[in-house]
C-alpha positions as CSV (number, residue, x, y, z in Angstrom):
1,M,0.0,0.0,0.0
2,T,2.8,2.4,0.9
3,N,4.3,2.2,-2.6
4,T,1.0,2.6,-4.3
5,V,0.3,5.8,-2.4
6,L,3.8,7.1,-3.0
7,E,3.5,6.6,-6.7
8,S,0.4,8.7,-6.8
9,A,1.9,11.3,-4.4
10,N,4.5,12.4,-7.0
11,A,1.8,14.3,-8.8
12,W,0.7,16.1,-5.6
13,K,4.0,16.9,-4.1
14,S,4.2,20.5,-5.3
15,G,0.9,21.5,-3.7
16,G,1.0,19.1,-0.7
17,W,-1.4,16.4,0.1
18,A,-2.9,14.6,3.1
19,Y,-3.6,11.0,4.0
20,I,-6.9,9.8,5.4
21,A,-6.7,6.5,7.2
22,D,-10.1,4.9,8.0
23,C,-9.3,2.8,11.0
24,S,-12.9,2.7,12.2
25,K,-13.4,-1.0,11.5
26,M,-9.9,-2.1,12.4
27,V,-8.7,-3.8,15.5
28,P,-5.6,-2.4,17.2
29,I,-2.4,-3.7,15.6
30,G,0.3,-5.7,17.4
31,T,3.6,-4.3,18.5
32,G,5.4,-6.0,15.6
33,E,3.4,-4.0,13.1
34,I,4.1,-0.6,14.6
35,G,7.5,-0.2,12.9
36,E,5.9,-0.7,9.5
37,L,3.4,2.1,10.2
38,V,6.1,4.4,11.5
39,N,8.2,3.8,8.3
40,M,5.1,4.5,6.2
41,T,4.5,7.8,8.1
42,K,8.1,8.9,7.5
43,A,7.9,8.0,3.8
44,F,4.6,9.9,3.3
45,V,6.0,13.0,5.0
46,D,9.2,12.8,2.9
47,A,6.9,12.7,-0.2
48,G,5.1,15.9,0.8
49,C,2.2,14.7,3.0
50,K,1.1,17.7,5.1
51,A,-1.3,15.9,7.4
52,F,-2.8,12.7,8.5
53,A,-6.5,12.4,9.3
54,F,-7.5,9.3,11.2
55,I,-11.1,8.1,11.2
56,E,-11.4,6.1,14.4
57,G,-15.1,5.9,15.1
58,D,-15.6,5.8,18.8
59,S,-12.5,3.8,19.6
60,V,-10.3,5.4,22.3
61,L,-7.7,2.6,21.9
62,L,-7.3,3.3,18.1
63,K,-6.9,7.0,18.9
64,I,-4.1,6.3,21.4
65,Q,-2.4,3.9,18.9
66,T,-2.5,6.3,16.0
67,K,-1.1,9.2,18.1
68,K,1.7,6.9,19.3
69,N,2.5,6.0,15.7
70,T,2.9,9.7,14.8
71,E,4.9,10.3,17.9
72,L,7.3,7.5,17.1
73,S,7.8,8.7,13.5
74,K,9.3,11.9,14.9
75,T,8.1,13.8,11.8
76,G,6.0,16.4,13.5
77,V,3.3,15.9,10.9
78,L,0.0,17.5,11.6
79,E,-2.6,14.9,12.6
80,G,-6.4,15.0,13.3
81,H,-8.6,12.3,14.9
82,F,-12.2,12.0,13.9
83,A,-15.3,9.8,14.3
84,K,-16.5,10.3,10.8
85,L,-15.0,10.9,7.3
86,E,-17.0,14.1,6.9
87,E,-15.3,15.6,9.9
88,A,-11.9,14.8,8.6
89,L,-12.6,16.3,5.2
90,E,-13.9,19.5,6.7
91,W,-10.8,19.7,8.9
92,L,-8.5,19.2,5.9
93,Q,-10.2,21.9,3.9
94,K,-10.4,24.5,6.7
95,E,-7.3,23.8,8.8
96,V,-4.9,22.3,6.4
97,N,-6.0,24.1,3.2
98,I,-6.1,20.9,1.1
């Protein structure tokens, strides 16, 4: 998935882009998978990603995990956490100007 997104991101790099991760139907990942997500975050930021919007539904555990991923990436990328996609899209338009 990372490579697929990065291939498309080349066209968006000059204007910046954001990644929306819909985690609402996911179960929290294991510790072995954290490194892969951290590397993905770093690669996306290096490719011009301005922000990550996480759709987590009502899961507090997913919110904690996604925040930890961003923290471990040490990229300082802007992140938002939302219950619904519509909230994330509004945030990206108003706050991130994407």
